[in-house]
C-alpha positions as CSV (number, residue, x, y, z in Angstrom):
1,X,-182.1,-78.9,-51.6
2,X,-180.6,-77.4,-54.8
3,X,-181.6,-73.9,-53.7
4,X,-179.9,-74.4,-50.4
5,X,-176.7,-75.6,-52.1
6,X,-176.7,-72.7,-54.5
7,X,-177.3,-70.3,-51.6
8,X,-174.3,-71.7,-49.7
9,X,-172.2,-71.5,-52.8
10,X,-173.1,-67.9,-53.4
11,X,-172.5,-67.1,-49.7
12,X,-169.0,-68.7,-49.9
13,X,-168.2,-66.8,-53.0
14,X,-169.2,-63.5,-51.4
15,X,-167.0,-64.5,-48.3
16,X,-164.0,-65.3,-50.5
17,X,-164.4,-61.8,-52.2
18,X,-164.7,-60.0,-48.9
19,X,-161.5,-61.7,-47.6
20,X,-159.7,-60.9,-50.8
21,X,-160.8,-57.2,-50.6
22,X,-159.6,-57.0,-47.0
23,X,-156.2,-58.6,-48.0
24,X,-155.8,-56.0,-50.8
25,X,-156.7,-53.1,-48.5
26,X,-154.2,-54.3,-45.8
27,X,-151.5,-55.0,-48.5
28,X,-152.1,-51.5,-49.8
29,X,-151.7,-50.0,-46.4
30,X,-148.4,-51.8,-45.9
31,X,-147.1,-50.6,-49.2
32,X,-148.0,-46.9,-48.7
33,X,-147.4,-46.6,-45.0
34,X,-144.3,-44.5,-44.6
35,X,-143.4,-45.0,-48.3
36,X,-141.4,-41.7,-48.3
37,X,-139.9,-41.9,-44.9
38,X,-136.5,-43.3,-46.0
39,X,-134.1,-41.6,-48.2
40,X,-133.6,-42.5,-51.8
41,X,-130.6,-44.8,-52.0
42,X,-128.0,-45.1,-54.8
43,X,-129.9,-47.1,-57.2
44,X,-133.1,-45.1,-56.7
45,X,-131.2,-41.9,-57.3
46,X,-129.7,-43.4,-60.4
47,X,-133.2,-44.2,-61.7
48,X,-134.2,-40.5,-60.9
49,X,-131.1,-39.1,-62.6
50,X,-131.6,-41.3,-65.8
51,X,-135.2,-40.3,-66.0
52,X,-134.8,-36.6,-65.2
53,X,-134.2,-35.3,-68.7
54,X,-135.9,-32.7,-70.9
55,X,-137.0,-35.2,-73.6
56,X,-137.8,-38.9,-73.9
57,X,-135.1,-39.2,-76.5
58,X,-132.5,-38.2,-73.9
59,X,-134.0,-40.8,-71.4
60,X,-133.6,-43.6,-74.0
61,X,-130.0,-42.4,-75.0
62,X,-129.1,-42.4,-71.3
63,X,-130.5,-45.9,-70.8
64,X,-128.2,-47.1,-73.7
65,X,-125.2,-46.2,-71.5
66,X,-126.7,-48.1,-68.6
67,X,-127.0,-51.9,-68.3
68,X,-130.8,-52.1,-68.3
69,X,-133.6,-51.7,-70.8
70,X,-135.4,-48.3,-70.6
71,X,-139.0,-49.3,-69.5
72,X,-138.8,-48.0,-65.9
73,X,-136.9,-44.9,-66.9
74,X,-139.5,-44.0,-69.5
75,X,-142.4,-44.4,-66.9
76,X,-140.4,-42.3,-64.3
77,X,-139.9,-39.6,-67.0
78,X,-143.6,-39.1,-67.2
79,X,-144.1,-39.3,-63.5
80,X,-141.4,-36.5,-63.0
81,X,-142.8,-34.4,-65.8
82,X,-146.5,-34.4,-64.7
83,X,-146.3,-35.1,-60.9
84,X,-142.9,-34.4,-59.4
85,X,-139.7,-36.0,-58.3
86,X,-140.1,-36.4,-54.5
87,X,-139.6,-39.8,-52.8
88,X,-143.4,-40.3,-52.8
89,X,-143.9,-39.7,-56.5
90,X,-140.8,-41.7,-57.6
91,X,-141.9,-44.7,-55.5
92,X,-145.6,-44.4,-56.4
93,X,-145.5,-46.6,-59.6
94,X,-143.8,-49.4,-57.6
95,X,-146.5,-49.1,-54.9
96,X,-149.3,-49.3,-57.4
97,X,-147.7,-52.2,-59.1
98,X,-147.4,-54.0,-55.8
99,X,-151.1,-53.6,-55.0
100,X,-152.1,-54.9,-58.4
101,X,-149.7,-57.9,-57.9
102,X,-151.7,-59.0,-54.8
103,X,-154.8,-59.3,-56.9
104,X,-153.0,-60.8,-59.9
105,X,-151.5,-63.6,-58.0
106,X,-155.0,-64.4,-56.7
107,X,-156.2,-64.7,-60.3
108,X,-153.3,-67.0,-61.2
109,X,-153.8,-69.2,-58.1
110,X,-157.6,-69.4,-58.9
111,X,-156.8,-70.3,-62.5
112,X,-154.1,-73.0,-62.0
113,X,-155.5,-74.5,-58.8
114,X,-158.6,-73.1,-57.0
115,X,-160.1,-70.2,-55.2
116,X,-158.4,-71.0,-51.9
117,X,-154.9,-71.2,-53.5
118,X,-155.6,-67.7,-54.9
119,X,-156.6,-66.3,-51.6
120,X,-153.7,-67.8,-49.6
121,X,-151.0,-66.7,-52.2
122,X,-152.5,-63.2,-52.3
123,X,-152.3,-63.0,-48.5
124,X,-148.6,-64.0,-48.6
125,X,-147.9,-61.5,-51.3
126,X,-149.7,-58.8,-49.2
127,X,-147.7,-59.2,-46.0
128,X,-144.3,-60.7,-46.7
129,X,-141.3,-58.4,-46.6
130,X,-139.8,-59.0,-50.1
131,X,-142.7,-57.8,-52.3
132,X,-143.4,-54.9,-49.8
133,X,-139.8,-53.7,-49.9
134,X,-139.7,-53.4,-53.7
135,X,-143.1,-51.8,-53.6
136,X,-141.5,-49.0,-51.7
137,X,-138.5,-48.6,-54.0
138,X,-138.2,-46.3,-57.1
139,X,-136.7,-49.2,-59.0
140,X,-138.1,-51.7,-61.7
141,X,-138.5,-54.7,-59.6
142,X,-142.1,-54.2,-58.4
143,X,-143.1,-53.6,-62.0
144,X,-141.1,-56.6,-63.2
145,X,-142.9,-58.8,-60.7
146,X,-146.3,-57.4,-61.9
147,X,-145.7,-57.8,-65.7
148,X,-144.0,-61.2,-65.4
149,X,-147.2,-62.4,-63.6
150,X,-149.5,-60.7,-66.1
151,X,-147.7,-62.3,-69.0
152,X,-147.9,-65.7,-67.4
153,X,-151.6,-65.3,-66.6
154,X,-152.3,-64.4,-70.3
155,X,-149.9,-67.1,-71.5
156,X,-151.7,-69.9,-69.6
157,X,-155.2,-68.4,-70.7
158,X,-154.1,-68.5,-74.4
159,X,-152.8,-72.1,-74.0
160,X,-156.0,-73.3,-72.3
161,X,-158.0,-71.8,-75.1
162,X,-155.9,-73.4,-77.8
163,X,-156.2,-76.8,-76.1
164,X,-160.0,-76.3,-76.3
165,X,-159.5,-75.5,-80.0
166,X,-160.3,-71.8,-79.6
167,X,-158.2,-68.9,-80.8
168,X,-159.3,-65.8,-78.9
169,X,-157.6,-62.6,-80.0
170,X,-158.0,-60.2,-77.0
171,X,-155.9,-62.5,-74.6
172,X,-153.3,-63.1,-77.4
173,X,-153.1,-59.3,-78.2
174,X,-152.5,-58.5,-74.4
175,X,-150.1,-61.4,-74.1
176,X,-147.9,-59.9,-76.8
177,X,-148.3,-56.4,-75.2
178,X,-147.5,-57.6,-71.6
179,X,-144.6,-59.7,-72.8
180,X,-143.1,-56.8,-74.8
181,X,-143.4,-54.6,-71.7
182,X,-141.7,-57.3,-69.5
183,X,-138.8,-57.4,-72.0
184,X,-138.4,-53.7,-71.9
185,X,-138.4,-53.5,-68.1
186,X,-135.4,-55.9,-67.4
187,X,-133.3,-58.5,-69.0
188,X,-134.6,-61.1,-66.5
189,X,-138.1,-60.2,-67.9
190,X,-136.7,-61.0,-71.3
191,X,-135.4,-64.3,-70.0
192,X,-138.8,-65.1,-68.5
193,X,-140.7,-64.2,-71.8
194,X,-138.2,-66.4,-73.7
195,X,-138.8,-69.3,-71.4
196,X,-142.6,-68.9,-71.8
197,X,-142.1,-68.9,-75.6
198,X,-139.9,-72.1,-75.5
199,X,-142.5,-73.7,-73.2
200,X,-145.4,-72.9,-75.6
201,X,-143.4,-74.3,-78.6
202,X,-142.7,-77.6,-76.6
203,X,-146.3,-77.9,-75.6
204,X,-147.6,-77.6,-79.1
205,X,-144.8,-79.3,-81.0
206,X,-146.2,-81.5,-83.7
207,X,-149.6,-79.6,-83.6
208,X,-148.9,-77.4,-86.6
209,X,-151.7,-74.7,-86.4
210,X,-151.3,-74.1,-82.6
211,X,-147.5,-74.1,-82.9
212,X,-147.5,-71.6,-85.8
213,X,-150.0,-69.4,-83.8
214,X,-147.6,-69.1,-80.9
215,X,-144.7,-68.7,-83.3
216,X,-146.5,-65.7,-84.7
217,X,-147.2,-64.2,-81.3
218,X,-143.5,-64.4,-80.2
219,X,-142.3,-63.2,-83.6
220,X,-144.3,-60.1,-83.0
221,X,-142.8,-59.7,-79.5
222,X,-139.3,-60.1,-81.2
223,X,-140.2,-57.5,-83.8
224,X,-141.3,-55.0,-81.1
225,X,-138.0,-55.6,-79.3
226,X,-135.8,-55.1,-82.4
227,X,-135.2,-51.3,-81.7
228,X,-133.5,-52.3,-78.4
229,X,-131.5,-55.3,-79.7
230,X,-128.3,-53.3,-80.6
231,X,-128.3,-51.7,-77.1
232,X,-128.9,-55.2,-75.6
233,X,-125.9,-56.7,-77.5
234,X,-123.7,-53.7,-76.4
235,X,-124.7,-54.4,-72.7
236,X,-124.0,-58.1,-73.0
237,X,-120.5,-57.4,-74.4
238,X,-119.7,-54.9,-71.6
239,X,-116.6,-56.1,-69.7
240,X,-117.3,-54.0,-66.6
241,X,-120.3,-55.2,-64.7
242,X,-121.3,-54.2,-61.2
243,X,-122.4,-57.6,-60.0
244,X,-119.6,-59.3,-58.1
245,X,-118.6,-62.9,-58.4
246,X,-118.9,-63.5,-54.6
247,X,-122.6,-62.5,-54.8
248,X,-123.4,-65.5,-56.9
249,X,-123.3,-68.3,-54.4
250,X,-125.6,-66.7,-51.8
251,X,-128.4,-66.6,-54.4
252,X,-128.9,-70.3,-53.7
253,X,-130.9,-69.1,-50.7
254,X,-133.3,-67.0,-52.7
255,X,-136.3,-68.7,-51.0
256,X,-135.0,-67.6,-47.6
257,X,-135.3,-64.0,-48.8
258,X,-138.7,-64.6,-50.3
259,X,-139.9,-65.6,-46.8
260,X,-138.7,-62.6,-44.7
261,X,-135.2,-63.9,-44.3
262,X,-136.5,-65.9,-41.3
263,X,-135.0,-69.3,-40.6
264,X,-138.2,-70.3,-38.7
265,X,-140.6,-69.3,-41.5
266,X,-138.4,-70.8,-44.2
267,X,-138.1,-74.0,-42.3
268,X,-141.8,-74.2,-41.9
269,X,-142.3,-73.5,-45.6
270,X,-139.9,-76.2,-46.7
271,X,-141.7,-78.7,-44.4
272,X,-145.0,-77.7,-45.9
273,X,-143.5,-78.0,-49.4
274,X,-142.2,-81.6,-48.7
275,X,-145.1,-83.2,-46.7
276,X,-147.2,-84.2,-49.7
277,X,-144.3,-85.3,-52.0
278,X,-142.9,-87.5,-49.1
279,X,-146.2,-88.9,-48.3
280,X,-146.8,-89.8,-52.0
281,X,-143.2,-91.3,-52.2
282,X,-143.8,-93.5,-49.2
283,X,-147.1,-94.6,-50.6
284,X,-145.5,-95.5,-53.9
285,X,-142.7,-97.4,-52.2
286,X,-145.2,-99.4,-50.1
287,X,-147.1,-100.3,-53.3
288,X,-143.8,-100.8,-55.2
289,X,-144.5,-98.1,-57.8
290,X,-141.9,-95.8,-59.2
291,X,-144.3,-93.3,-60.7
292,X,-143.8,-89.7,-59.5
293,X,-147.2,-88.0,-59.5
294,X,-147.3,-84.2,-60.3
295,X,-150.0,-82.3,-62.0
296,X,-149.3,-80.1,-65.1
297,X,-149.9,-77.0,-63.0
298,X,-147.5,-77.9,-60.3
299,X,-144.8,-79.0,-62.8
300,X,-145.2,-75.6,-64.6
301,X,-144.9,-73.7,-61.3
302,X,-141.8,-75.7,-60.3
303,X,-140.2,-74.9,-63.6
304,X,-141.1,-71.2,-63.2
305,X,-139.5,-71.3,-59.8
306,X,-136.2,-73.0,-60.6
307,X,-135.4,-72.5,-64.3
308,X,-134.5,-68.7,-64.2
309,X,-132.3,-69.5,-61.2
310,X,-130.6,-72.5,-62.7
311,X,-129.9,-70.7,-66.1
312,X,-128.6,-67.4,-64.6
313,X,-126.8,-69.1,-61.7
314,X,-124.9,-71.4,-64.2
315,X,-124.2,-68.5,-66.5
316,X,-122.9,-66.4,-63.5
317,X,-120.5,-69.2,-62.5
318,X,-118.9,-69.8,-65.9
319,X,-118.8,-66.2,-67.3
320,X,-120.0,-62.7,-66.3
321,X,-122.2,-62.6,-63.2
322,X,-125.8,-61.5,-63.8
323,X,-127.7,-63.0,-60.9
324,X,-128.8,-61.2,-57.8
325,X,-131.7,-62.0,-55.3
326,X,-133.7,-59.0,-56.5
327,X,-133.4,-60.1,-60.1
328,X,-135.0,-63.4,-59.1
329,X,-138.2,-61.6,-58.2
330,X,-139.6,-63.1,-61.4
331,X,-139.5,-66.5,-59.5
332,X,-141.4,-65.2,-56.4
333,X,-145.0,-65.9,-57.4
334,X,-144.6,-69.7,-57.9
335,X,-142.9,-69.8,-54.4
336,X,-146.1,-68.5,-52.9
337,X,-148.5,-70.4,-55.1
338,X,-146.8,-73.8,-54.4
339,X,-146.9,-73.0,-50.6
340,X,-150.6,-72.2,-50.9
341,X,-151.2,-75.4,-52.8
342,X,-149.2,-77.4,-50.3
343,X,-151.5,-76.1,-47.5
344,X,-154.7,-76.9,-49.4
345,X,-153.5,-80.5,-50.1
346,X,-152.8,-81.3,-46.5
347,X,-154.9,-84.2,-45.3
348,X,-156.3,-82.2,-42.5
349,X,-159.7,-80.6,-41.6
350,X,-160.4,-77.4,-43.4
351,X,-160.3,-75.6,-40.0
352,X,-156.8,-76.6,-39.4
353,X,-155.7,-75.6,-42.9
354,X,-157.2,-72.1,-42.2
355,X,-155.3,-72.0,-38.9
356,X,-152.0,-72.8,-40.6
357,X,-152.7,-70.0,-43.1
358,X,-153.6,-67.5,-40.3
359,X,-150.5,-68.4,-38.4
360,X,-148.3,-67.7,-41.5
361,X,-150.1,-64.5,-42.1
362,X,-149.9,-63.3,-38.5
363,X,-146.3,-64.4,-38.0
364,X,-145.3,-62.5,-41.2
365,X,-147.0,-59.3,-40.0
366,X,-145.5,-59.6,-36.5
367,X,-142.0,-60.1,-37.9
368,X,-142.4,-57.2,-40.3
369,X,-143.3,-54.8,-37.5
370,X,-141.3,-56.2,-34.6
371,X,-138.8,-58.8,-35.9
372,X,-137.0,-56.8,-38.5
373,X,-138.6,-53.5,-37.5
374,X,-139.2,-52.6,-41.1
375,X,-141.1,-49.4,-40.4
376,X,-139.1,-48.3,-37.4
377,X,-135.5,-48.8,-38.4
378,X,-133.9,-47.2,-41.6
379,X,-132.8,-49.9,-44.1
380,X,-131.7,-47.8,-47.1
381,X,-128.5,-45.8,-47.6
382,X,-129.0,-42.4,-45.9
383,X,-128.1,-39.9,-48.6
384,X,-130.8,-37.5,-47.4
385,X,-129.6,-37.5,-43.7
386,X,-125.9,-37.0,-44.7
387,X,-126.7,-34.1,-47.1
388,X,-129.1,-32.4,-44.6
389,X,-126.5,-32.7,-41.8
390,X,-124.0,-30.8,-44.0
391,X,-126.6,-28.2,-45.2
392,X,-127.7,-27.5,-41.6
393,X,-124.2,-27.1,-40.3
394,X,-122.5,-25.4,-43.3
395,X,-123.0,-21.8,-42.1
396,X,-121.3,-22.5,-38.9
397,X,-118.0,-22.7,-40.7
398,X,-117.2,-19.8,-43.0
399,X,-115.4,-20.2,-46.2
400,X,-116.1,-23.9,-46.6
401,X,-116.0,-26.2,-49.7
402,X,-117.9,-29.4,-50.2
403,X,-116.5,-32.4,-52.0
404,X,-118.0,-35.9,-52.2
405,X,-117.6,-39.5,-53.3
406,X,-120.4,-41.4,-54.9
407,X,-121.4,-42.5,-58.5
408,X,-122.7,-39.1,-59.3
409,X,-122.6,-35.7,-57.8
410,X,-126.3,-35.3,-58.7
411,X,-127.1,-38.0,-56.1
412,X,-126.0,-35.4,-53.4
413,X,-127.3,-32.4,-55.2
414,X,-130.8,-34.0,-55.4
415,X,-131.0,-33.6,-51.6
416,X,-129.1,-30.2,-51.5
417,X,-131.8,-28.8,-53.8
418,X,-134.6,-30.4,-51.7
419,X,-133.1,-28.7,-48.6
420,X,-133.2,-25.4,-50.4
421,X,-129.3,-25.2,-50.1
422,X,-127.8,-22.7,-52.5
423,X,-124.4,-24.4,-52.7
424,X,-124.1,-27.5,-54.7
425,X,-121.5,-30.3,-54.7
426,X,-119.3,-29.8,-57.7
427,X,-116.5,-32.3,-57.2
428,X,-116.5,-36.1,-57.0
429,X,-113.1,-37.2,-55.5
430,X,-112.1,-40.4,-53.6
431,X,-109.6,-42.4,-55.8
432,X,-105.9,-42.4,-55.2
433,X,-105.3,-40.3,-58.3
434,X,-107.8,-37.7,-57.1
435,X,-105.3,-36.4,-54.4
436,X,-103.6,-34.2,-57.0
437,X,-106.9,-32.9,-58.3
438,X,-107.9,-32.1,-54.7
439,X,-104.7,-30.1,-54.1
440,X,-105.3,-28.0,-57.3
441,X,-108.9,-27.3,-56.2
442,X,-107.7,-26.2,-52.7
443,X,-105.0,-24.0,-54.1
444,X,-107.5,-22.3,-56.4
445,X,-110.4,-21.9,-53.9
446,X,-108.3,-21.4,-50.7
447,X,-111.1,-22.6,-48.3
448,X,-110.8,-22.6,-44.5
449,X,-112.9,-25.8,-44.1
450,X,-113.5,-28.8,-46.1
451,X,-116.7,-31.0,-45.9
452,X,-116.3,-34.5,-47.3
453,X,-119.2,-36.8,-48.0
454,X,-119.1,-40.3,-49.2
455,X,-122.2,-42.5,-50.0
456,X,-122.4,-46.0,-51.5
457,X,-118.8,-46.0,-52.6
458,X,-115.8,-46.3,-50.4
459,X,-112.9,-43.8,-50.9
460,X,-109.5,-45.3,-51.5
461,X,-107.6,-45.6,-48.2
462,X,-104.8,-43.5,-49.5
463,X,-107.2,-40.7,-50.3
464,X,-108.7,-40.7,-46.9
465,X,-105.3,-41.0,-45.2
466,X,-104.2,-37.9,-47.1
467,X,-107.2,-36.0,-45.7
468,X,-106.7,-37.2,-42.2
469,X,-102.9,-36.6,-42.1
470,X,-102.9,-33.2,-44.0
471,X,-105.8,-31.5,-42.2
472,X,-107.4,-31.3,-38.8
473,X,-110.5,-33.5,-38.4
474,X,-113.1,-31.4,-36.5
475,X,-116.1,-33.8,-36.7
476,X,-117.2,-37.1,-38.2
477,X,-120.8,-38.4,-38.6
478,X,-121.8,-41.9,-39.7
479,X,-125.0,-42.9,-41.4
480,X,-126.1,-46.0,-43.2
481,X,-123.6,-46.5,-46.0
482,X,-122.8,-42.8,-45.9
483,X,-120.3,-40.7,-43.9
484,X,-119.6,-37.1,-43.3
485,X,-116.2,-35.5,-42.3
486,X,-115.3,-31.9,-41.6
487,X,-111.7,-30.9,-41.8
488,X,-110.0,-27.6,-40.9
489,X,-107.3,-26.6,-43.4
490,X,-103.9,-25.6,-42.1
């Protein structure tokens, strides 16, 4: 009888591992399928430009003038140096981070709940749009997701060991390392690590040795971050910030974005979230009890989900805005873990729970391919298409000049170079005061035709009106967040 039980347990374990491997393989396919199909957009090109330097010192110096820590730029510096700067290579680190995240959320789910929560949450991570999108972007967010999860996994591991009276140095060492990397990736990573440190201090307050041990760990993290503190303080004091005040309120719906921006899927998720709490509330009212039951693990995940949002949302309302949906990617794992736990806690037969999970999994895939047509329609700014259009038609109009409007002329020149186009864009013009500069350039160069590109930024109406009124418009081509005009000069 015991042998039969052990055989069944072993079989179930192998089945779980097989399911997990299939999920990881499928999630890997979704992340690398057409990873380089779309053009790099403004922020990706900014990451490339800030990483494309001769030395690491220049990369760090450039990051100081930005508003982000240098972790991602340092990684991309080595990618460019040893592999290349194509769309594929620039997005590769994010893709790899996305794949590891599928496995890591499984480990977290298994640790805080059970094997099934781990598998369900990994399935959600594998197929939902939000983590896939950032796994195909040459930005920091997929890495931020990975290392925030890694720091949490190690944090909870160290806490469990300390509760059992053990101090194990390998997990503690890697906790310090992963927390430091998280801080250097993004300021929301710094916030997340700070919240973990506060949480640990509160858990072990009054337990001197354990409290001092965690104090030592986070003191080391702080020491490792000291070289970047002056730059961080400079970034905090910057008056000009690109995040707009009107973006703050929509971040309330961050769960909606975590679940494919689907009203149906988000509604279903909210129902699954609330079924068990409402059932327990009704039970307590019937028994005239006011006790709210919640496990330590669930309370921890709820805090992980809402605290970063509450803190940064409040800060954004009362002072400089810092919150965006993508910054809240640090709160994505608990959203999936809590949904997985809600499913496993339903008072239904195991078969029905499996069917609910399969439905969520299948619906997410269907919507990814057919609902939002993620792999068919372009979703990013089409810098590449706009530049290639100019390059392919440039020789049809002799004595032409190219000017543009974006945050950097190198964002256009990246694709001119990729096209093998000898001419490069030299002038960024589009503000009202740039009209006089343009007149001087035209007087000096005396071109017959003027190509004007704009991407990400919108030229001042007076500048555009000047072009349209002064010259003859020959053609106009529109792309996603990019436009091309060709004017004949009189």
